[in-house]
Residue, then its C-alpha position, 0 to 999 in steps of 0.5 A: m675858157f673865155s674869149l675877149s672878143t666883143l666883151a672887151i668893148s661891151c664890158p670893160e670890167h669883164a675884160r679886166l677880170e678875164s685878163e686877171f684869169l689869163e695872167a694867173r693861169d699863164r703864171f701857173r703854167g709858166l712856173a710849172r714848166l720852169r721848175q718843180l713847184t713845191r706843194a705850197e706854191e702849187k696850191r697858192l697858184a691853183e687858188q689864184v686861178a680858181m679865185a680868178i675864175a670865180r670872180v669872172k663867173e660872179h661878174v657874169a651872174e651879177h651883170g648878165c655878161q655872156q660870152r658871144 
């Protein structure tokens, strides 16, 4: 979805938010591979991923950061 390439240098906040998204996504994927998640767990993890995406998009809209 996003790339850390030059954004890590040009916008540390964007890189931090992107890192949070990647961690949330990887946590969701990892747990789903390890075991069957309950509906509540799956919902919570999906919401964490969605919120992380929303924070990145909000940052891009406010600060004009763009993927290169």
